[in-house]
N, C-alpha and C positions, 0 to 999 in steps of 0.2 A: 334433372334435364329439362320435367315439364318446366321446374322454376325460370330456368337459363331461357328458355324460348318464349315464356310470358315476358321477361325482363327486355327480349331484344325484341318483341314487336312494341313494347313500350316505348322502347329507346327510338325505336324506326317512326314510329306516330308522331312523338316530340319531335323528331328531327325535322320530319315532314310539316309538320305546324309549322316550325320556325323558319323553313324554308318560302314558305307563304306568307309567313307575314314579312321576311326579307323582300320577298318580291313585292309585292303590294307596299313595303315603303321605298322601295326602288320608285315603283311606277308614280306615287306619291310626287316624289322629289323630283323626278322627270317632269312631269305635271306641272309641278309649281317653276320651275327653271324652265320650261316651254313657252308659261304663262307671263313670267317677268320678261323673257325674250320678244315676246308678243307687244307689250307694254309698252317696251321701252321704245325711243325713238330709236331712228336710225342717226348714227354718229358718222361724218366722214373720217376719213384718216388726217386731215388740216384741224377737224374741230377736235378732232383726239388730244393732235399735239398743245390746239392753243388751251383744254381744260386742263392738260399736264402741266402745262405753264401757271395757268392760274393757281394750280395746287402748289405748284414750289413756290409762288409768291405767296400764299396762306400760310405756309409753312416756316417761310422766312420771317414771318410777324411772329408766328411762334417763337421761334428762337430769337426777337428781339423782347417776346414777353420772360423767356428764361432769363435773358440774361440782367432785365431789371429785378426780379426777384431774387434774382444772386446778390444782388446789392443791400439787401434789405434781410433786418434779422428774421429768424423765422418764427410764425405765428402759431404760439401754443394750442394744442389740441383742447385745452380748457380754456382758452379765449372768449371773454365778455363780447356780447353786438357790439358795444362802444370801443373796444379792443379790433376786432375784425373791420368795425368802419374806418379808424385810424391805417390802418396798414391797406386796403384797399384804398385809399385816398393818397397815399403815400408811395403805391404800387403803380397807379396812375399818371403821378408825378412825375416817378422815374422813369416809366415809360413815353411819358409825350416829353420830356426832356432829349430823350435818347433819339426820339422820332421828330425833332426838329427839322422844318423844313421839309417836312413831307407834303408830297399834293394830292389832288384828286386823280385817280387812274396809277397810282399806288399799285393797286391792285385789280381795281377793272379799267384797265388798260382799252384801246379803241377796238379790239378785236375781240376780247372777252366782251364789251359793251354790247356789239353789235350781235353775236350769238343770245346773251342772256335776253337780250328784247325780243327778238326773235324767237327763241322758246317759248317765253311767255305770252305772245300773241298766239302762236300756233299747238301748242300743246295742251295748253288749259282747253278745258271743254267749254263750248261758247255758252253751253246753259249753265254753268258755274258764274262766267265771269260777271252776272249784275251782282252777286249775293256775295264776291269777292271784294269788287271795288266798294259796294257800301259797307262792308267791314272793316276796310282799311281806310276809308274816305270817312268814316264816321267817328274814328278814333279819336282825342286827344292827342293832338302831337303840334298842334300850333304855339310856334315859338321855339321849336326844336331848330338847331343850329344846323345847315349843311355846310359842315366844316368839318376837314379831317383834323385827326388828333384833340378834337375838343368831348366833354364829355356829356352823354345825352343826359337831361335833365332828367332827375329824379321824377321831379311833380310831374312828368309826363307820360304819358300812356305809351307801354312798351306793346307794339302792336303785334298779337298773332299770326304769325303767316297762315292762312288756312292750309288744309292739308295737300288738296287738288293741285293747292301752287307749287307748295313747299317742295314735292315731287317731282316738280319736272326741273329743279332747279340741282344744280351739283351740291353734293352731299358735303358738310363742314365739318370740321373738327369740333370736340365739344364748349372749347375756349372759345371759339368763338358764333356769332349768330346772326340770320337775316332778319333787317326789321324794316315796316314802311314808315316812310314819313309823308303825308298825301300821298303823291303819284312817284315818287322817289323812292329806292332800295337802297338802304345803308347796311353795309357790315358792321356789327358792334360785338364788340368782349365783351363774352360773358359775365367775367367777373369785376372788371370795373366800368362797364358801360361806356369805354370809351369807341368814339366813332373812328374805326378803321378806315373807311371808304364808302364812298357812295356812288350811286348809279342815276343819272338823272332820268327822269319820266319811262320809268318800268312796269306800268300799273298794266292788267292782261285789259 
């Protein structure tokens, strides 16, 4: 009988500690949620619709990628760097052929353009802007063509977007990324460096 009481007390203590841990975890999760909600800029219903349309256009491009890769022989897991380079070149050529006639604004349409410029201007902290401009403008991107459906030259620097700026922009799937060329924001394919679209004059 005494053993059962001891066991019961141990269970109750353990349960109490578990409950406290659960409550503390819930509080931390809620705090993080509130913090993220406070940090994020308010988005109007019109902006939500615009961002949803932007996301659909990006996904349309991903479908084009899938159709292009479906035409290629599969790449072996043991492929050499040379074989990978040949595959990526064929992938890009297939994708370019599929997107013949694509013009600027395919993804960055006028509504999206206005939103991006406004968010970059207003949401990036003023104290961070000089350093961001310096990082972007000092990158070796001279000669990169501002042309949709053209490859980003391998010899040119791929400018990394500073985190404080990247956090203000809509999130992208891993297949595409933001890149700056001077004052202009590009959307570039992660695998083959194809310029998917670009936005002029988008420097903070």
